[in-house]
C-alpha positions as CSV (number, residue, x, y, z in Angstrom):
1,M,-68.0,-10.3,-8.1
2,G,-66.3,-10.2,-4.6
3,E,-64.5,-7.4,-3.0
4,V,-61.6,-6.0,-4.5
5,K,-59.5,-4.1,-1.8
6,T,-56.7,-6.2,-2.7
7,S,-57.1,-6.0,-6.1
8,R,-57.5,-2.4,-6.2
9,Q,-54.2,-2.1,-4.2
10,W,-52.0,-4.1,-6.4
11,F,-53.3,-1.8,-9.6
12,L,-52.8,1.1,-7.9
13,W,-49.4,0.1,-6.7
14,S,-48.7,-1.2,-10.4
15,I,-49.8,1.9,-11.8
16,A,-47.7,4.4,-9.8
17,L,-44.5,1.7,-10.6
18,V,-45.4,2.5,-14.5
19,Y,-45.6,6.3,-13.7
20,V,-42.3,5.7,-12.6
21,C,-40.8,3.8,-15.4
22,A,-42.4,6.0,-17.8
23,F,-41.0,9.5,-16.2
24,A,-37.8,8.3,-15.8
25,S,-37.4,7.0,-19.4
26,I,-38.6,10.3,-21.0
27,Y,-36.2,12.4,-18.2
28,V,-33.1,10.7,-19.5
29,Q,-33.9,11.4,-23.1
30,I,-35.1,14.8,-22.7
31,P,-32.0,16.7,-23.5
32,G,-31.4,14.8,-26.8
33,L,-34.8,15.0,-28.0
34,Y,-36.4,18.6,-26.7
35,G,-33.2,20.0,-25.6
36,D,-31.6,23.2,-27.0
37,E,-29.4,21.1,-28.6
38,G,-31.6,18.3,-29.4
39,I,-33.8,16.7,-32.6
40,L,-37.2,19.2,-31.7
41,P,-36.0,22.0,-28.9
42,V,-39.1,22.6,-27.2
43,R,-38.3,26.1,-26.9
44,L,-39.8,26.4,-30.4
45,Q,-43.2,25.7,-29.4
46,M,-43.5,28.4,-26.3
47,P,-46.6,30.2,-27.0
48,K,-46.1,33.7,-28.0
49,V,-49.2,34.8,-26.1
50,Q,-49.3,33.9,-22.1
51,R,-52.6,32.4,-21.4
52,P,-54.1,31.4,-18.3
53,L,-53.3,28.4,-16.5
54,L,-56.0,26.3,-17.0
55,E,-56.1,27.1,-20.3
56,Q,-52.7,26.0,-21.5
57,E,-51.9,22.3,-22.8
58,S,-48.5,22.2,-21.1
59,L,-46.6,23.4,-17.9
60,L,-44.7,25.3,-20.1
61,G,-46.3,28.4,-19.4
62,L,-44.8,27.7,-16.0
63,G,-41.3,28.1,-17.1
64,P,-41.3,32.3,-16.6
65,S,-42.3,32.4,-13.3
66,L,-40.4,29.9,-11.7
67,G,-37.1,31.0,-13.6
68,L,-36.7,28.0,-15.9
69,A,-35.7,27.4,-19.4
70,P,-38.6,25.3,-21.5
71,Q,-36.2,22.3,-21.1
72,Q,-35.8,22.4,-17.3
73,V,-39.5,22.5,-17.2
74,L,-40.0,19.4,-18.7
75,E,-37.1,18.1,-16.9
76,L,-39.0,19.1,-13.3
77,T,-42.0,18.2,-14.7
78,C,-40.4,14.2,-15.0
79,L,-38.6,14.6,-11.7
80,V,-41.8,15.7,-9.9
81,G,-43.6,12.5,-11.7
82,V,-41.0,10.5,-10.5
83,A,-40.9,11.7,-7.1
84,L,-44.8,11.6,-6.7
85,A,-45.0,7.9,-8.2
86,L,-42.3,6.9,-5.9
87,C,-43.7,7.7,-2.8
88,A,-47.0,6.4,-4.1
89,V,-45.0,2.9,-4.8
90,L,-43.5,3.2,-1.2
91,L,-46.5,4.0,1.0
92,E,-49.9,3.1,0.8
93,P,-51.6,6.2,2.0
94,L,-50.2,8.0,-0.7
95,R,-51.8,6.1,-3.1
96,D,-54.4,8.5,-3.6
97,S,-56.7,10.1,-5.9
98,L,-55.1,13.6,-5.5
99,I,-51.6,12.1,-6.0
100,F,-52.8,10.3,-9.6
101,F,-54.5,13.2,-10.7
102,C,-51.2,15.3,-10.5
103,L,-49.7,12.3,-11.9
104,R,-51.7,12.3,-15.1
105,V,-51.9,15.9,-15.4
106,L,-47.8,16.0,-15.6
107,Y,-47.8,13.1,-18.2
108,L,-50.5,14.6,-20.2
109,S,-48.0,18.1,-20.1
110,L,-45.4,16.1,-22.0
111,C,-47.7,14.1,-24.2
112,N,-49.0,17.3,-25.1
113,V,-45.6,19.1,-26.2
114,G,-43.8,15.6,-27.1
115,G,-44.8,15.5,-30.8
116,D,-43.9,12.1,-32.6
117,F,-42.0,10.9,-29.9
118,L,-44.7,10.5,-27.3
119,R,-47.7,9.6,-29.5
120,S,-47.7,5.8,-28.9
121,E,-50.0,3.4,-28.2
122,W,-48.8,3.0,-24.6
123,D,-48.6,6.6,-24.1
124,V,-52.6,6.9,-24.8
125,L,-52.8,3.8,-22.9
126,L,-51.2,5.3,-19.7
127,L,-53.1,8.6,-19.8
128,E,-56.4,6.4,-20.1
129,A,-55.4,3.9,-17.0
130,G,-53.8,6.9,-15.2
131,L,-57.3,8.5,-15.3
132,L,-59.2,5.3,-14.2
133,A,-56.6,5.5,-11.1
134,V,-57.9,8.7,-10.2
135,L,-61.5,7.1,-10.2
136,V,-60.3,4.1,-8.1
137,A,-57.9,5.4,-5.8
138,P,-59.4,6.4,-2.3
139,L,-59.8,10.0,-1.9
140,G,-58.6,10.5,1.7
141,L,-54.5,12.0,1.9
142,M,-52.3,10.7,4.4
143,R,-54.8,8.5,6.3
144,R,-53.4,5.6,8.1
145,H,-55.0,2.9,6.3
146,S,-57.1,3.8,2.7
147,S,-60.8,3.8,3.3
148,Y,-62.9,0.8,1.1
149,H,-66.5,1.7,-0.1
150,Y,-69.3,-0.4,-1.3
151,Y,-69.3,1.5,-4.2
152,D,-65.4,0.5,-5.2
153,P,-66.5,-2.4,-7.4
154,V,-67.8,0.4,-9.7
155,S,-65.0,2.3,-10.4
156,F,-63.0,-1.0,-10.1
157,W,-65.2,-2.2,-13.3
158,L,-63.5,0.2,-15.7
159,T,-60.3,-1.6,-15.4
160,R,-61.9,-4.7,-16.7
161,W,-63.7,-3.1,-19.1
162,L,-60.1,-1.4,-20.4
163,F,-58.2,-4.8,-20.2
164,F,-61.1,-6.3,-22.5
165,R,-61.0,-3.7,-25.3
166,L,-57.0,-3.5,-25.4
167,T,-56.9,-7.5,-25.5
168,F,-59.6,-7.9,-27.7
169,C,-59.1,-4.8,-30.1
170,T,-55.1,-5.8,-30.2
171,G,-56.2,-9.3,-31.7
172,V,-59.1,-8.2,-33.8
173,S,-56.7,-5.8,-35.6
174,K,-54.8,-8.5,-36.8
175,L,-57.2,-10.3,-38.9
176,A,-59.4,-7.1,-39.5
177,S,-56.3,-5.9,-41.2
178,G,-56.5,-8.1,-43.7
179,D,-52.7,-9.0,-42.7
180,P,-52.0,-12.3,-45.0
181,A,-49.4,-13.6,-42.4
182,W,-52.1,-13.7,-40.0
183,Y,-54.5,-15.6,-42.1
184,D,-51.7,-18.3,-43.2
185,L,-50.5,-18.4,-39.1
186,S,-46.3,-17.5,-40.4
187,A,-47.0,-14.4,-38.5
188,L,-45.6,-15.5,-35.2
189,S,-41.9,-16.6,-37.3
190,H,-42.0,-13.0,-38.5
191,H,-43.0,-11.2,-35.5
192,L,-40.2,-12.3,-33.3
193,E,-37.6,-10.8,-35.6
194,N,-39.8,-8.0,-36.8
195,Q,-41.0,-6.6,-33.0
196,M,-39.5,-3.3,-32.0
197,N,-36.6,-5.0,-29.6
198,P,-36.5,-8.5,-30.0
199,T,-34.2,-10.3,-26.9
200,P,-31.8,-13.0,-27.5
201,L,-34.5,-15.7,-26.7
202,A,-36.3,-14.4,-29.3
203,W,-33.9,-15.7,-31.5
204,Y,-33.8,-19.3,-29.9
205,V,-37.7,-19.5,-30.2
206,H,-37.7,-18.6,-33.8
207,Q,-35.2,-21.9,-34.6
208,L,-38.4,-23.7,-33.4
209,P,-40.0,-26.0,-36.0
210,D,-42.7,-24.2,-38.3
211,W,-45.1,-26.2,-37.1
212,L,-44.8,-25.1,-33.3
213,L,-44.8,-21.4,-34.3
214,R,-48.0,-21.8,-36.2
215,F,-49.6,-23.5,-33.4
216,G,-48.4,-20.7,-31.3
217,A,-50.0,-18.2,-33.7
218,V,-53.4,-19.9,-33.0
219,V,-52.7,-19.7,-29.2
220,V,-52.2,-15.9,-29.5
221,L,-55.4,-15.5,-31.4
222,Q,-57.2,-17.6,-29.2
223,S,-56.1,-15.5,-26.1
224,E,-56.7,-12.5,-27.5
225,I,-60.2,-12.7,-29.5
226,I,-62.3,-15.7,-27.6
227,V,-61.1,-16.1,-24.6
228,P,-61.8,-12.4,-23.1
229,L,-65.3,-12.7,-24.9
230,V,-66.0,-15.7,-23.2
231,T,-64.0,-15.3,-19.5
232,F,-63.6,-11.5,-18.7
233,F,-67.1,-10.7,-17.9
234,A,-68.2,-14.4,-17.1
235,P,-70.4,-14.6,-13.8
236,I,-68.2,-17.4,-12.9
237,R,-65.0,-16.8,-10.5
238,R,-63.1,-19.7,-11.8
239,L,-63.6,-18.4,-15.7
240,R,-62.3,-15.0,-14.8
241,L,-59.4,-16.4,-13.3
242,F,-58.7,-18.6,-16.1
243,G,-58.6,-15.6,-18.2
244,F,-56.5,-13.9,-15.6
245,Y,-53.8,-16.7,-16.2
246,V,-54.2,-16.6,-20.0
247,Q,-53.5,-13.4,-20.1
248,L,-50.8,-13.1,-17.5
249,L,-49.0,-15.9,-19.5
250,L,-49.4,-14.3,-22.7
251,Q,-47.6,-11.1,-21.2
252,L,-44.7,-13.1,-19.8
253,C,-44.0,-14.7,-23.2
254,Y,-44.1,-10.9,-24.6
255,I,-41.6,-9.9,-22.5
256,L,-39.4,-12.7,-22.7
257,T,-39.4,-12.3,-26.1
258,G,-39.9,-8.8,-26.8
259,N,-38.4,-7.2,-23.7
260,C,-40.6,-5.2,-21.1
261,S,-42.2,-2.6,-22.4
262,L,-44.9,-0.2,-20.7
263,L,-47.6,-2.0,-22.7
264,N,-46.8,-5.3,-21.3
265,L,-46.7,-3.7,-17.6
266,L,-49.9,-2.1,-18.3
267,S,-51.3,-4.8,-19.4
268,I,-50.6,-6.8,-16.4
269,T,-51.8,-4.2,-14.6
270,L,-55.1,-4.2,-15.9
271,S,-55.2,-7.8,-15.5
272,F,-55.8,-7.5,-11.8
273,S,-59.3,-6.5,-12.4
274,L,-60.1,-10.1,-13.1
275,L,-59.3,-11.1,-9.3
276,D,-60.7,-10.6,-6.4
277,D,-59.9,-10.6,-2.5
278,D,-61.0,-14.4,-2.3
279,H,-58.1,-15.1,-4.6
280,F,-55.7,-13.5,-2.7
281,S,-56.8,-14.7,0.6
282,N,-56.8,-18.2,-0.8
283,S,-53.1,-18.2,-2.1
284,N,-52.1,-16.9,0.9
285,N,-53.8,-18.7,3.8
286,S,-53.8,-22.2,1.9
287,N,-50.8,-23.2,3.9
288,T,-51.3,-21.5,7.2
289,A,-54.9,-22.3,7.5
290,P,-55.9,-23.0,11.2
291,K,-57.4,-26.6,11.5
292,K,-61.2,-27.0,12.4
293,K,-62.4,-28.3,15.5
294,K,-64.8,-30.6,16.6
295,G,-68.3,-29.3,15.5
296,Q,-67.3,-26.7,13.2
297,E,-67.6,-29.0,10.3
298,K,-69.2,-27.6,7.1
299,R,-72.9,-27.9,7.2
300,P,-74.3,-29.9,4.8
301,R,-75.4,-27.8,1.5
302,S,-79.0,-27.8,0.9
303,C,-80.6,-29.1,-2.7
304,G,-80.6,-26.0,-4.4
305,Q,-77.0,-24.5,-3.3
306,T,-75.9,-28.3,-4.6
307,L,-77.9,-27.9,-7.9
308,V,-76.2,-24.3,-8.4
309,S,-72.6,-25.7,-8.1
310,Y,-73.3,-28.7,-10.5
311,L,-75.1,-26.3,-13.2
312,M,-72.3,-23.7,-12.7
313,L,-69.8,-26.4,-12.9
314,L,-71.5,-27.5,-16.4
315,V,-71.4,-24.0,-17.5
316,E,-67.6,-24.0,-16.9
317,L,-67.2,-27.0,-18.9
318,A,-69.2,-25.6,-21.7
319,V,-66.9,-22.8,-22.0
320,Y,-63.7,-24.7,-21.7
321,L,-65.0,-26.9,-24.4
322,F,-66.1,-23.8,-26.5
323,I,-62.9,-22.6,-26.5
324,L,-61.4,-26.0,-27.1
325,Y,-64.1,-26.2,-30.2
326,C,-62.7,-22.9,-31.6
327,F,-59.5,-24.2,-31.6
328,I,-59.9,-27.3,-33.6
329,T,-62.6,-25.9,-35.9
330,L,-61.5,-22.5,-36.8
331,F,-58.1,-23.5,-37.5
332,K,-58.3,-27.1,-38.6
333,L,-55.8,-28.5,-36.2
334,Q,-55.1,-32.1,-37.0
335,I,-52.3,-34.3,-35.2
336,N,-50.0,-36.0,-37.7
337,W,-49.0,-38.7,-35.6
338,E,-46.3,-40.4,-38.2
339,E,-44.5,-37.0,-38.0
340,K,-45.3,-36.0,-34.6
341,T,-46.4,-32.4,-35.7
342,L,-49.8,-30.5,-35.5
343,L,-51.1,-29.1,-38.5
344,S,-53.1,-25.9,-38.1
345,K,-55.0,-23.7,-41.1
346,T,-57.2,-21.0,-41.0
347,N,-60.8,-22.1,-41.6
348,F,-62.6,-18.8,-42.3
349,T,-62.3,-15.8,-44.7
350,Q,-61.5,-11.9,-44.0
351,K,-65.6,-11.5,-45.3
352,E,-66.5,-13.9,-42.7
353,F,-64.4,-12.6,-40.1
354,H,-65.8,-8.9,-40.6
355,A,-69.4,-10.3,-40.3
356,F,-68.3,-12.0,-37.0
357,L,-67.4,-8.6,-36.0
358,D,-70.9,-6.6,-37.1
359,I,-72.5,-9.4,-34.9
360,F,-70.3,-9.0,-32.0
361,Q,-69.9,-5.1,-32.1
362,E,-73.0,-4.3,-30.3
363,L,-72.9,-7.4,-28.2
364,T,-70.2,-7.1,-26.8
365,I,-70.8,-3.1,-25.8
366,W,-74.3,-4.6,-24.4
367,I,-72.5,-7.1,-22.4
368,G,-70.6,-4.4,-21.1
369,V,-73.8,-2.6,-20.1
370,L,-75.1,-5.6,-18.5
371,S,-72.1,-6.2,-16.1
372,L,-71.8,-2.5,-15.0
373,T,-75.5,-2.5,-14.2
374,W,-74.8,-5.8,-12.3
375,E,-71.9,-4.0,-10.4
376,A,-73.8,-0.8,-9.7
377,V,-76.9,-2.5,-8.2
378,S,-75.1,-4.9,-6.2
379,A,-73.1,-1.5,-5.0
380,M,-76.4,0.1,-4.3
381,L,-77.8,-2.4,-2.6
382,N,-74.9,-2.7,-0.4
383,C,-75.0,0.7,0.7
384,V,-79.0,0.7,1.4
385,C,-78.3,-2.1,4.0
386,T,-75.8,0.1,5.9
387,R,-76.7,0.9,9.5
388,G,-78.0,4.4,10.4
389,I,-79.9,6.9,8.2
390,V,-77.4,9.4,8.0
391,S,-74.4,6.8,6.6
392,K,-76.5,5.1,4.3
393,L,-77.9,8.7,2.8
394,W,-74.1,9.9,2.5
395,S,-72.9,6.0,0.9
396,L,-75.9,6.5,-1.6
397,I,-74.5,9.7,-2.8
398,Q,-71.1,8.7,-3.1
399,W,-72.5,5.7,-4.8
400,A,-74.6,8.0,-7.2
401,L,-71.5,10.3,-8.1
402,I,-69.2,7.2,-8.7
403,T,-71.6,5.4,-11.0
404,A,-72.4,8.5,-12.8
405,A,-68.8,9.2,-13.5
406,T,-68.4,5.7,-14.3
407,A,-70.8,5.4,-16.8
408,A,-69.9,8.4,-18.6
409,V,-66.4,7.4,-19.2
410,F,-67.8,3.8,-20.1
411,A,-69.9,6.0,-23.1
412,L,-66.9,8.0,-24.1
413,S,-65.2,4.7,-24.4
414,V,-67.8,3.3,-26.9
415,V,-66.7,5.6,-29.5
416,P,-62.9,4.7,-30.0
417,Y,-64.1,1.2,-29.3
418,A,-66.1,1.4,-32.3
419,S,-63.6,3.3,-34.4
420,M,-61.8,-0.2,-34.4
421,A,-61.3,-2.0,-37.9
422,G,-64.9,-3.4,-39.3
423,M,-66.9,-1.8,-36.8
424,S,-69.2,1.4,-37.7
425,V,-69.1,4.6,-35.6
426,S,-72.2,5.6,-36.8
427,K,-73.8,3.1,-34.3
428,V,-73.1,5.2,-31.4
429,L,-75.4,8.0,-30.2
430,P,-74.8,11.4,-31.4
431,A,-74.6,12.7,-28.3
432,V,-71.8,10.5,-26.9
433,R,-70.3,11.2,-30.1
434,N,-70.7,15.0,-29.4
435,A,-69.3,14.9,-25.7
436,Y,-66.1,12.7,-26.9
437,S,-65.3,15.4,-29.2
438,A,-65.8,18.1,-26.7
439,V,-63.3,16.6,-24.4
440,E,-60.9,14.7,-26.8
441,R,-57.8,16.7,-26.4
442,Y,-57.8,15.7,-22.9
443,Q,-57.1,12.1,-24.2
444,L,-59.4,10.5,-21.5
445,V,-60.0,7.4,-23.8
446,G,-58.4,6.0,-26.3
447,A,-58.4,3.6,-29.3
448,Y,-56.3,0.2,-29.5
449,G,-55.3,-2.1,-32.3
450,I,-56.2,0.3,-35.1
451,Q,-52.8,1.0,-36.4
452,H,-51.9,-2.5,-36.7
453,R,-48.6,-3.2,-39.1
454,M,-48.7,-5.7,-41.6
455,T,-46.2,-8.4,-40.5
456,S,-43.7,-8.7,-43.6
457,A,-42.1,-11.5,-45.0
458,E,-39.3,-9.5,-46.5
459,G,-37.5,-9.5,-43.2
460,R,-36.9,-6.8,-40.6
461,P,-36.8,-3.2,-42.2
462,E,-33.8,-1.1,-40.5
463,I,-32.6,2.2,-41.3
464,I,-28.6,2.3,-40.8
465,L,-27.0,5.7,-40.7
466,E,-23.5,6.1,-42.2
467,G,-21.3,9.2,-42.1
468,S,-17.9,10.0,-43.9
469,Y,-15.1,12.5,-43.8
470,D,-14.6,12.6,-47.3
471,G,-17.9,11.1,-49.3
472,L,-15.8,7.8,-49.8
473,T,-15.2,5.9,-46.7
474,W,-18.3,5.4,-44.9
475,T,-18.8,4.3,-41.1
476,E,-21.9,2.7,-39.8
477,M,-23.4,4.2,-36.6
478,N,-25.1,1.1,-34.9
479,P,-27.1,2.4,-32.1
480,M,-27.7,0.8,-28.9
481,Y,-31.1,-0.4,-28.7
482,K,-31.7,-1.7,-32.3
483,P,-30.3,-4.2,-35.0
484,G,-26.9,-3.0,-36.6
485,N,-23.9,-4.8,-36.4
486,V,-25.2,-8.2,-37.1
487,N,-23.0,-9.8,-34.9
488,A,-24.3,-7.6,-31.7
489,V,-26.3,-9.4,-29.3
490,P,-30.2,-8.4,-29.1
491,P,-30.1,-5.9,-26.0
492,I,-32.0,-5.9,-22.8
493,V,-33.9,-2.5,-22.8
494,G,-37.5,-3.0,-20.8
495,P,-38.9,-1.3,-19.4
496,H,-36.7,1.8,-20.5
497,Q,-39.0,2.8,-23.9
498,P,-36.0,4.4,-26.4
499,R,-38.2,6.9,-28.2
500,L,-35.7,7.6,-31.1
501,E,-35.2,4.3,-31.8
502,W,-38.8,3.8,-31.8
503,L,-39.7,6.3,-34.3
504,M,-36.6,4.7,-36.8
505,W,-38.4,1.3,-36.5
506,Q,-41.8,3.1,-37.5
507,A,-40.4,5.2,-40.4
508,A,-38.7,2.0,-41.4
509,Q,-42.0,0.2,-41.8
510,G,-43.5,2.6,-43.4
511,G,-40.4,4.5,-45.7
512,D,-41.2,8.1,-44.4
513,D,-38.2,10.2,-44.9
514,T,-39.7,13.6,-44.5
515,S,-40.2,13.8,-41.2
516,P,-39.3,16.4,-39.1
517,W,-37.7,14.5,-36.0
518,F,-35.6,12.8,-39.0
519,T,-34.3,16.1,-40.6
520,G,-33.3,17.2,-37.1
521,L,-31.6,14.3,-36.2
522,L,-29.3,14.4,-38.8
523,Q,-28.6,17.8,-38.6
524,R,-27.5,17.0,-34.9
525,L,-25.7,14.7,-35.7
526,L,-23.8,16.5,-38.5
527,Q,-22.9,19.1,-35.8
528,G,-21.8,16.5,-33.4
529,K,-24.3,17.4,-30.4
530,P,-23.7,15.1,-27.7
531,E,-27.3,15.2,-26.2
532,V,-28.4,13.7,-29.5
533,V,-25.3,11.4,-30.0
534,S,-26.0,10.0,-26.6
535,L,-29.1,9.0,-27.8
536,L,-27.5,6.6,-30.4
537,Q,-24.7,5.6,-28.1
538,V,-23.4,6.5,-24.7
539,D,-20.1,4.8,-24.8
540,K,-18.3,6.9,-26.9
541,A,-16.1,4.2,-27.9
542,Q,-18.8,2.3,-29.8
543,Y,-19.6,5.4,-31.4
544,P,-16.8,6.4,-34.6
545,F,-17.3,10.2,-34.8
546,S,-17.0,10.7,-31.1
547,L,-13.6,12.8,-31.5
548,K,-15.2,14.9,-34.9
549,P,-18.6,14.7,-36.1
550,P,-18.8,13.7,-39.9
551,I,-19.1,15.8,-42.9
552,F,-21.1,14.2,-44.9
553,I,-24.1,11.6,-43.5
554,K,-26.7,9.1,-45.3
555,A,-29.3,6.7,-44.5
556,K,-30.0,3.1,-45.8
557,L,-32.7,0.7,-45.7
558,Y,-31.7,-2.9,-44.9
559,N,-33.9,-5.7,-44.4
560,Y,-32.9,-7.9,-41.1
561,H,-33.2,-11.7,-40.6
562,F,-32.2,-14.0,-37.6
563,T,-29.9,-16.1,-38.8
564,D,-30.5,-20.0,-39.1
565,P,-27.6,-21.9,-38.3
566,A,-28.9,-25.1,-40.5
567,K,-28.9,-22.9,-43.6
568,D,-26.5,-19.8,-42.7
569,K,-23.7,-22.2,-41.9
570,T,-20.7,-19.8,-42.5
571,H,-22.3,-17.0,-39.8
572,L,-22.8,-19.2,-36.6
573,Q,-21.5,-16.3,-34.7
574,A,-23.5,-13.8,-36.0
575,W,-27.6,-13.3,-34.6
576,W,-28.7,-11.8,-37.8
577,R,-28.1,-11.7,-41.6
578,R,-29.1,-8.4,-43.6
579,K,-30.0,-7.6,-47.3
580,Y,-29.4,-4.2,-48.8
581,K,-32.9,-2.6,-50.0
582,R,-32.5,0.9,-51.0
583,E,-31.4,4.1,-50.2
584,F,-33.3,5.7,-47.6
585,F,-32.2,9.3,-47.3
586,P,-29.5,10.8,-50.1
587,I,-25.9,12.2,-48.8
588,V,-26.4,15.4,-47.1
589,N,-23.9,18.0,-45.1
590,L,-24.8,21.2,-43.3
591,D,-24.5,23.4,-46.7
592,D,-26.7,21.3,-48.4
593,L,-29.4,23.0,-49.9
594,T,-32.1,19.9,-49.6
595,L,-31.5,19.7,-45.4
596,K,-31.9,23.4,-45.5
597,K,-35.1,23.6,-47.4
598,L,-36.5,20.3,-44.8
599,L,-35.5,22.3,-41.6
600,E,-37.4,25.7,-42.8
601,E,-40.6,23.3,-43.9
602,A,-40.5,21.3,-40.7
603,G,-39.6,25.0,-38.6
604,L,-36.6,24.1,-37.1
605,K,-34.7,26.8,-38.1
606,E,-32.6,29.0,-35.5
607,N,-35.0,31.8,-34.9
608,V,-35.9,31.6,-31.4
609,P,-32.9,32.3,-29.4
610,T,-31.9,30.2,-26.4
611,Q,-32.5,31.4,-22.9
612,P,-29.4,32.0,-20.5
613,D,-29.5,29.6,-17.2
614,S,-31.2,31.7,-14.2
615,D,-30.0,31.4,-10.9
616,T,-32.5,30.8,-9.1
617,P,-32.8,28.0,-6.7
618,V,-35.4,25.6,-8.7
619,S,-33.2,25.9,-11.6
620,Q,-29.9,24.9,-9.7
621,A,-31.2,22.0,-8.6
622,V,-32.9,21.0,-11.7
623,S,-29.5,21.3,-13.6
624,L,-27.3,19.6,-10.4
625,I,-29.8,16.6,-10.8
626,R,-28.8,16.4,-14.9
627,D,-25.1,16.7,-14.2
628,H,-25.5,13.6,-11.9
629,I,-26.9,11.2,-14.3
630,K,-25.1,12.7,-17.5
631,G,-23.6,9.9,-19.4
632,L,-25.9,7.5,-17.9
633,S,-28.3,5.1,-20.3
634,G,-31.6,5.1,-20.1
635,A,-32.0,1.2,-19.4
636,L,-29.6,1.9,-16.9
637,L,-31.4,4.4,-14.9
638,V,-34.6,2.9,-15.0
639,S,-33.1,-0.7,-13.7
640,T,-31.2,1.1,-10.6
641,L,-34.5,2.6,-9.8
642,L,-36.4,-0.3,-10.1
643,A,-33.6,-2.2,-8.0
644,T,-33.5,0.1,-5.6
645,L,-37.3,-0.4,-5.1
646,A,-36.9,-4.1,-5.1
647,G,-34.0,-3.4,-2.4
648,I,-36.1,-1.3,-0.1
649,F,-39.2,-4.0,-0.2
650,L,-36.8,-6.9,0.6
651,I,-35.6,-4.9,3.8
652,K,-38.8,-4.3,4.5
653,A,-40.0,-8.1,4.4
654,V,-37.1,-8.9,6.2
655,F,-37.8,-6.8,9.0
656,S,-41.5,-7.7,9.0
657,C,-40.5,-11.3,9.4
658,V,-38.0,-11.1,12.0
659,L,-40.0,-8.3,14.1
660,G,-43.5,-10.6,13.2
661,G,-41.4,-13.8,14.2
662,R,-41.2,-12.6,17.7
663,K,-43.3,-14.2,20.0
664,P,-44.1,-13.3,23.5
665,R,-42.0,-15.0,25.8
666,P,-43.9,-18.0,27.6
667,A,-44.8,-17.2,31.2
668,S,-42.3,-19.2,33.8
669,A,-43.9,-22.2,35.7
670,E,-44.1,-20.3,38.6
671,H,-45.9,-17.0,37.3
672,K,-48.1,-19.7,35.8
673,A,-48.8,-21.4,38.9
674,R,-49.1,-17.9,40.6
675,K,-51.4,-16.7,38.1
676,S,-53.7,-20.1,38.4
677,K,-53.4,-20.1,41.7
678,E,-54.8,-16.5,42.2
679,P,-58.1,-17.1,41.1
680,S,-58.2,-20.5,42.9
681,E,-57.2,-18.6,46.3
682,T,-59.8,-16.0,45.6
683,A,-62.8,-18.5,45.0
684,E,-61.5,-20.6,48.0
685,K,-61.8,-17.5,50.2
686,S,-65.1,-16.6,48.9
687,Q,-66.4,-20.0,49.5
688,A,-65.3,-20.0,53.1
689,A,-66.4,-17.2,53.9
690,A,-70.2,-18.2,52.8
691,P,-70.2,-21.2,55.0
692,S,-68.7,-19.4,57.7
693,N,-71.6,-16.8,57.6
694,R,-74.0,-19.8,57.1
695,G,-72.5,-21.4,60.2
696,G,-72.6,-18.5,62.4
697,K,-76.2,-18.0,61.5
698,D,-76.8,-21.7,62.4
699,S,-75.3,-21.2,66.1
700,N,-77.5,-18.7,67.1
701,E,-80.6,-20.2,66.2
702,K,-79.3,-23.1,68.1
703,K,-78.1,-20.9,71.4
704,Y,-81.7,-19.0,71.0
705,L,-83.6,-22.5,71.4
706,Q,-81.6,-23.8,74.1
707,K,-82.4,-20.6,76.0
708,R,-86.2,-21.4,75.4
709,K,-86.3,-24.4,76.7
């Protein structure tokens, strides 16, 4: 692989942008999730015994020394994270290893105290990608230009390995779990309405013909299983570019139909590992390439170079034919010319797929070993070829340290990778497993695709909360970011991540009604806490109990489906149709013994007194910022930040075009003539001086001869 200067910068810039979205999204939800009046008050998690800072798993221990309440510590953590990430996005010198190390420490601290709300797959992925950013970023804070070394492709290779694990494991989990919807290729139709936050476009895609949606399921499986296997670590550059554009198109489809989540942004960020500097230079200079002068035409290639190029072309064509072969044979693709449709059917069983995994488990790991070895050896040879003994020795020392760290992270990642469905962890060396267990609490590497949920054909299960004042008349509490009212348009959420809606979506699919967070949610809604109510609805006009909290509350479980205009002719204005399934949580009030028992079991009884607000400058600054954004939704806050960044970059681009477009004034004709005369005049003077000297010498010789005569 060629140089990765530009690819590395795009990766670091994108990681910083994801950190901005992640910290801002969590910050706006802290009062409702972890505040003193929130669902799971973080003050209940304060350690009873003070430990040294390096031994603590979070930054909550800094609260007393800074004069901050536990909630304010979390808010300050998010604010510092947003500030550092914004600086890294705007200023290239601040995309430094130290900055990314601080960002990861801050986010890890949040995850360690976040409980169920911060245990999603994208949180695990951001922590691992953040670790790779620490290794990939240069260590030279405040330098004008980020340094690039010969060994940088070695550490940057880890991002490609992570992208492969994420993509491949996500695709494998769909089939390894035995999900019948993926084996009969109907999963895409169900996925459009079952995903966490479908967009309005998902409704229109759901109306497409069934044969087209089945073909879409085939494309998804091929893109996530076969394409990564044959393109991500291919030595041919065009194959890696093919893999990049396939994954980019897949993520764009996910974003358009399911909102832009942090998982999609991180996938696009990691996909830059498939690019090199030649790709960016070709795309940037395709229209501005200088014309070649005469005599600068390309020299004819040798027979060996021509043979190698033709051989690579044949290999590339063989890979494309192999992908097409998998399309046709594994899924029995047939064209029905009469009906103008495409028939598809899975041509393998779950047992055969597990046999495929048993073969490719070790094969993919060894492919990773060979690819990493190639990058390490190439980097070492480049270090050896540097000029000077001192610089050569220093480059080799740095190469050895970076290669050792890269190999260690790669070895640790094999453990969760082997935990994928159908694989055996026992094949991993015991020393590697022990090392993974020793550092597991730092969440250096993660497992992906192991929590695949079955795609139900019964519809999208949703928990609907209802409140009442008398126990007879019930009113629904429709949330902002998930289906409730069947006539409401599916919202545009991303890249904000509503944590409460995410857990409610998971609880509806799993049927768990005894989680501590759900019990805390019911308690706070019965108390009418505005911090928790704002998680459901920011607009008080949309919340039916904004003036007075309900006395009774219950939860029902419904199955939601997208409406079909051909079948649901009486519901042309509705986006959803729903059917009552069962009761999810019985009727309770604040004096209910069942609710009190669940609160006590969850440790949510008010045993820990709240801390009064302090008057320290830091505490006042945190409170002032909180007061300014009160009432804003998470989606609006994150979108405002991104719009501000886009505006800054647009202004910067305009100024660069204006200033860069100013060419120096052409010299006037007199100035040009004067400049052209100056060298000619001096040349004439020198030439005139030379003959005059020669002439003087000749005349003296003539006089001497005349005297002798």
